[in-house]
N, C-alpha and C positions, 0 to 999 in steps of 0.2 A: 143152047141158045144163051148168049151173054146179055145180062140185064144192063142197061145204061142208067147211070146215076142221074137223077133229075137235075137239070141246069137251073140253079137258083142264083139270085143276086149276090149272095155271099160267095158262091163258087166263082162267079165272074170276077168279083173284087180280088179274091185270092189269086186267080190266074194273072190278073193285070199286075198285081204287086210283084209276083214272081218274075214276069217278063221284064218289068222295069228294073228290078234288082239285077237280073242277068245282064241286061244291056249296059247298065252302069258299071257293073263289075268288069265286063269285057273292055269297056272304054278306059277305065282306070288302069287295067293291065297293059293295054296298048300304050297309054301315055308313059307308064313307068318304064316300058322297054325302050321307047323311042325318044324320050325327053333327054337332052344332054345334061350332064352334071354341071352345076355351077362351080366356077373356079375363081377364087379371089385373085385379083390382079393388081399389080403395082401401077399407080398413076404415072404415066410417062411425062417427063419434062414439066414437072409441077413446081419447080423452084424450091428453094430452101431458105431458112434463116441463115444469114451470112455468118459463117464460122461456127455455128451451133451444130455439133455432130449428132447424128441420129443414132439410135441404138441399132446394133448390128442385127440383121435378119428381121427387123421390123418391117411392116408393110404400110405404105401410104395409100389410104383408100379415099381420102377426101382432101380437096384443096380448092381454095378460091382466094382471089385478091381483088380488092376494090380501092380505087384511087383516092376517094374522099368520102368517108362516112363518119357518123357520130357513133362512138362505141362506148360501152360500159365495161370498166375494168374493176373487179371486186377488190375491196380493202376490208371487208367484214364478211361474216357468215351469211348463208342463205336463209331467209326468213319468209315463209309463205310463198310469195311469188316475185321476190326481188332480193338483191343484196342489201344487207343492213346498212353498209356504207360502200361508197364506190367513187371512182374517178371517172368522169365523163369528159371526153375530148374528141375533137375531129382530127382526122388524119388518114394516112394510107393504112388500110387494115388487111392483114393476111392471116388466113386461118388454115391449119393443117389437122388432119385426123389420122392417127396411126393405130395400127394393131401391134402391140408388142409380141415378142416370141412367147408361145404358150407357157414355157417353163418359168417365166419371170413374174414376180409379184409386184404389187403397187409400190412398195417401198424401194425395191431395186430400180424400178423405172424412174421414180421421182428423184432418187439420189443421182442417177446419171445426169438428169437435166440440171439439178441444183449445182452439181460440181462444175458442169460445163458453163453455166451462166456465171458463176462466181469467177471463173478463170477469164471470162470475157469482160469482167468489170461491172456486171450488173449488181445492183443493191436490192436486197429484199425489202419489200414494204408490206407484205402480207403472206402468211402461210398458215395452213391448218391441216389436221388429219382427223379422220373418222367423222361420223355423222353428228356427234355431240358438238364438235368444234366447227365443222364446216356447214352444218345445217341438215336437219332430218331429211329434207327432200332436195338435197343440193343438186342432184342429177337433173332436176327440172330446168336448170339454166340452159341445158341442151335440149331435152325432150319437149319443152314447151316452145313451139315454133315462134311464138310472139316475142321471144327473147332475141331472135335473129342470130343465134349461134348455130342452130341445127343445119346440117347438110341435108337438102331435100331432093337431091338428084335421083335417088332411088329409094325403094322401100328398105333396102339393106342399110343405107346410110341413115335413114330416119330411125331405124330400129337400134342403133348403137345406144348402149346404156338402157336397154329394155327395162320397162317398169318392174320393180321388185327383184331385179337381178344384181343391182349394183352393190359392191362390197369394197371396203378399204378405200374410200375416197380420200384424195390428197390434193391440196392446192398450193401452188407457189406463184406469187406475183412479184415481179422485179421491175426495176426501171434503170435507165442509164442516159446520161448526157454525153454526147460526143459531137464531133465536127458536123455530123449530119443532122443533129438536132436531138430531140428527146424521144425516147421510145419506151414502151411498156411491153412486157411479155407476161401472159397469163397461161399457166400450165395446169391442166386438170388430168389426174390419172385415177383410174379405178378399175377393179376387176368387174366384169360385166358379162352378160349373155346377150345374144342377138337373136331375137325370135324369128327373124326373117331368114337366117341361114346359120346353121351350126358352125360353119367354118369361121365365121366372124365372131363367134361367141366363146364363152368359157376361157377367156384370157383378158389381160389388161388393155383397155383402149386409152389413148392419149389424145386429148384435145389441146391444141396450142393456138394462141392468138398473139400476133404482134401488131401493135399500134404505133405507128410513127407519126408524131404530132406535127401538124402543119405549122410553118414558121409563124404565121399570124394568129395562131390559136393558142390561148393559155388554158390548160386544163383546169377544171374546177377541182380544188384540193379536197381532201377528206375533211370532215368537220373538225375544227381545232379542239384539243382537249381543254377542259376548264382549268383556270389557274389554280394551283395547289398551294395551300398556306404553310407558313413557318409557325410552329407552335412555340410559345414562350415557355420558360421553366414553370410559371404558375399554371399555365394551361395544361402542360403535361401532367403536373401533379393532380390537377382536378380530374383529368381523364382517368388516370391510374387509380385514384381514390374511389371514383364512382364506378368504373367498369373493370378494374383490374388490368387494364391495358391502355396504351395510347397508340393511335395510328399516325404515323409520320410520313409525310410526302416531301419534306424539305431537304432530304438527302438524295442527291441525283447521281446517277452512274452513267458512264459511257455505254452506248448501246451494246447489248449482249456481253458486257464486260463487268468485272467487279471493281473497276477503277472509279474512285469517288471524285466527282467534279469539284472544282474550286468553289462554285456557288453554294455548296453544301455547308460551308463554314458557319453561316448564321445559325442553322438548325443544330449543328454539332455543339456550338457554344451554349445554346439553351439547354441541351441534354446535359452537358458538363455542369452547368449551374444547378440543374435539378439534383445531380448526385451530390454536389458539394453542400446543398441545403438539406439533403436527406441522407445523412451518413449511414443509416441502417438499411437503406434501400438496395436490394439485389434483384436483378432482372434477367429475363431471356431477351436477347435481341433476335427477333424472328423475321427472316426475309421472305418476301412473297413476290411472285411474278404473275403476268398474265398467261394466257394459254397459247401464245404464239410459240411455235417451235416444238421440239421433241420433249416428252415429259421428263425423261432422265436428265437431259440437258438443263431444263428449267429448275429441277430439283437441285442439281449441283450448283447452278448459278445463284440461286437464292441462298444457299449455304455459304458460298464464297463471299457474297455481298454482306451478309451478316457478320462474318468473320473479319472482313475489311473494316467495317464500322467499329467492331470491338477493339481491333488492334490500334485503330487511330485514337479512340478514346483513352486507351491505355498509354500510348506513346506520347501523343501530342497534348492531351488534356489531364494526364496524371491520375486517371480513374483506376482504382485497385481492380486488377483483373479478376480477383476472387468474387467480385460483385457482379460479374458479367458472364453470360453463357450464350454462345451463338448457335442458332438453329435455322435451318432452311426448309420450307415446306412447298416450294415451288408454286404450282397453280392450284393446290388442293383446297385453299380456303378463300375463294373470291368474295369480295364484298358486294359485287353487282355483276351484271352481264359482261361477258368479253366480246359481245357482238358489235360494239362500236368503239370509236377512238377514246371517248370520254370514259367509258367503262373500263377499258383496258388500262388507261392511266390511273384510275382509282385503285385497280387491283394490283399494280406494281407499287409496293410500299414496304416500309419497315415498321414493325410493331415492337413496342416495349411492353413486355408482359411480366407482371410481378411474380417473383418466385415464392 
């Protein structure tokens, strides 16, 4: 005779948990067998930026065009929940979202667009790389739906640049005036994961926005840089006596070049007067840049600018070259933030440092 185990409440609960787990496991197995695999698909007939070639084997997953909207184009780094400086204008706004081929990195992708935009006559008005220069939470410009940049057609599109997955962010903003009017293009590239679907993750995603300004709309410009002074010979002497250096803004260069502009003559004359009045003075001429552009390029540019000033002082003003030494430190010693126009203008400077 087989004895039956007493039926207790604990036994009843255990049996129910077992039956529930069995049913859920069976349902999950059936869904796994029958659910179709998701496949990323190219958006058909989505249009494109005129003449701007796309990267071979890239995949267009998001596209929209609006005839007249007010949009924000960044000209400074992301801070908290907004761009530190920006251009706001109304016009026809078109946005694209691409997935680059898995083997390409963020730098390769951005260089493709920069070269293509330069060939089409666009001029750079802002660029940055990495979180330090673009902003710690820069991907929020897309992931925060309140910014009106995010594609919300599907969970997959919402999940581009998934939180915590973004690496190597890069931004390029350009503008162009042509017969059709004024246009701005904002390009953001970054390696990212997509928590909605692995096929859209672990590769670089590219967000592009083109804003064509309406004829009767004048875009609000970025805040102007504060006027920068020309220091007299006496003021220069006071600075180097008190601080061992003098910060100079009166020497101006062509954009991204080492060519000295004609309006720099007043400041150069004051520097020459300083040397003539102080025959024992020997200095380093130290070039500084803001953080726009590639680091190595900025380092070279700052050196070239310092050398250009040194050669001009020698040739045109007769200063003994043995008293001068040119150095460039690029963006390594900012005086203030590079997050706005005024800050970047203050960081682009020449310093006279006593040897």
